[in-house]
C-alpha positions in Angstrom: 105.9 94.6 114.0 102.9 93.7 116.2 101.8 91.0 118.5 101.1 88.4 115.7 103.6 89.3 113.0 105.6 91.9 110.9 104.4 93.8 107.9 106.7 94.2 105.0 106.4 95.8 101.5 106.3 93.3 98.7 109.0 93.8 96.0 107.6 94.5 92.6 104.0 95.1 94.1 104.0 98.7 95.3 100.3 98.6 96.5 100.6 95.4 98.6 102.2 94.2 101.8 102.8 90.9 103.4 102.0 90.2 106.9 104.4 87.4 108.1 103.4 85.7 111.2 105.9 85.3 114.0 104.8 81.7 114.5 103.0 79.5 112.1 99.3 79.7 112.3 97.3 76.6 113.7 95.2 74.5 111.2 92.0 76.3 112.5 93.7 79.7 111.9 94.7 78.7 108.3 91.2 77.6 107.7 90.0 81.0 108.9 92.5 82.7 106.7 91.5 80.7 103.6 87.8 81.7 104.3 88.7 85.3 104.6 90.7 85.3 101.3 87.8 83.6 99.6 85.4 86.4 101.0 87.5 89.2 99.6 85.3 91.5 97.6 85.8 95.0 96.0 83.4 96.6 98.5 85.3 95.1 101.4 88.7 96.2 99.9 87.3 99.7 99.5 87.2 100.0 103.4 89.8 97.7 104.7 93.2 96.0 104.2 91.5 92.7 103.7 93.8 89.7 102.8 93.6 88.8 99.2 96.1 85.9 99.2 97.9 83.5 101.5 101.7 83.8 101.8 103.1 80.3 101.7 106.5 78.7 102.3 108.2 76.6 99.6 106.8 73.5 101.4 103.2 75.0 101.2 102.7 76.0 104.8 100.9 79.3 105.4 103.4 81.9 106.8 101.2 84.9 106.4 99.0 86.9 104.0 99.1 89.5 101.3 96.8 92.5 101.6 96.5 96.1 100.2 99.0 98.7 101.4 97.4 101.4 103.5 100.0 104.1 103.1 101.0 105.6 106.5 101.9 108.8 104.6 98.2 109.1 103.8 96.4 107.5 106.7 96.8 108.0 110.5 95.1 106.3 113.5 91.6 107.7 114.2 92.5 108.4 117.8 94.4 111.5 116.6 91.0 113.0 115.9 89.8 112.6 119.5 91.5 115.4 121.3 91.9 119.0 120.3 95.8 119.0 120.5 96.3 115.8 118.5 93.6 116.9 116.0 95.2 120.3 115.5 98.6 118.5 114.8 97.4 115.6 112.6 94.2 117.1 111.1 94.8 120.9 111.1 91.7 121.6 108.9 89.3 119.3 110.8 86.1 120.9 111.7 82.7 119.6 113.0 81.7 118.7 109.5 84.8 116.8 108.9 84.3 114.8 112.2 80.7 113.9 111.1 82.1 112.9 107.8 84.6 110.6 109.3 82.0 109.2 111.8 79.7 108.3 108.9 82.6 106.6 107.1 83.4 104.6 110.2 79.7 103.4 110.3 79.8 102.7 106.5 83.0 100.7 106.9 81.5 98.6 109.6 78.3 98.2 107.6 80.2 96.9 104.6 82.1 94.3 106.7 79.0 93.3 108.7 77.0 93.1 105.5 79.4 90.5 104.2 78.3 88.5 107.3 81.6 89.2 109.1 82.1 91.1 112.4 84.7 93.8 113.3 85.2 92.1 116.7 88.5 93.8 117.7 87.3 97.5 117.6 90.3 99.6 118.4 91.3 103.2 117.5 94.6 101.9 116.4 92.9 99.7 113.8 90.9 102.4 112.1 92.9 104.7 109.8 91.9 108.0 108.5 93.1 110.3 105.7 93.0 114.1 105.5 89.9 113.8 103.2 88.0 111.7 105.9 88.3 108.3 104.0 89.3 105.5 106.1 90.7 101.9 106.2 90.2 99.2 108.7 93.5 97.2 109.4 94.3 94.0 111.3 91.4 92.4 109.6 92.7 88.9 110.1 91.4 89.2 113.7 87.8 89.8 112.5 85.1 87.2 113.0 84.7 85.5 109.6 81.6 83.6 108.4 82.0 81.1 105.6 79.2 78.8 104.6 78.0 77.0 107.9 81.2 77.9 109.7 81.9 80.9 111.8 85.6 81.7 112.9 85.4 83.9 116.0 87.4 87.0 116.7 90.2 85.9 119.0 91.1 89.4 120.4 89.5 92.6 121.5 89.8 95.7 123.8 87.9 96.0 127.1 86.8 99.6 126.3 85.0 98.4 123.1 83.5 95.3 124.5 79.8 95.4 125.5 79.0 94.9 129.2 77.5 91.5 128.6 80.7 90.2 127.1 83.1 91.8 129.8 85.2 89.1 131.5 84.6 86.4 128.8 87.5 85.0 126.8 87.8 86.4 123.3 87.4 83.8 120.7 84.9 81.7 122.8 81.8 83.5 121.7 80.2 84.1 118.3 
């Protein structure tokens, strides 16, 4: 459970999860989610838990989205690599080569998302998950800035420590 919703396993679909929103998304948010689902591509799925379908109520209202499962037994938050103590605990075999490998994969993941003309606006060490092999997945992708046709749907949230100086103090979701 997070600020926007709760993630649940999907019965009969072991590789997918459903993010159910705590409150119904606005019409603008629904348009953004529809655009994001339409933008789903294999290369984006290779680096993220990108939504591939909308979750709708029996009356047709959007209640959430369906996305690939990022197994918590396989992936852990990247901040566990930052300090020596947590790195020894979560990544006991990590050496400098592994750290460089992970750093390259982070830049590759961002390049894949940005290459689709989208922006990872909410950069957070809790939203980048890493495996013991150094592969990674970006999560909480419904907060990304999405570009579709002539429309850009801004990123509504972010963290101060990952926001550039020129955008400090501005309201997230108001700039593109």
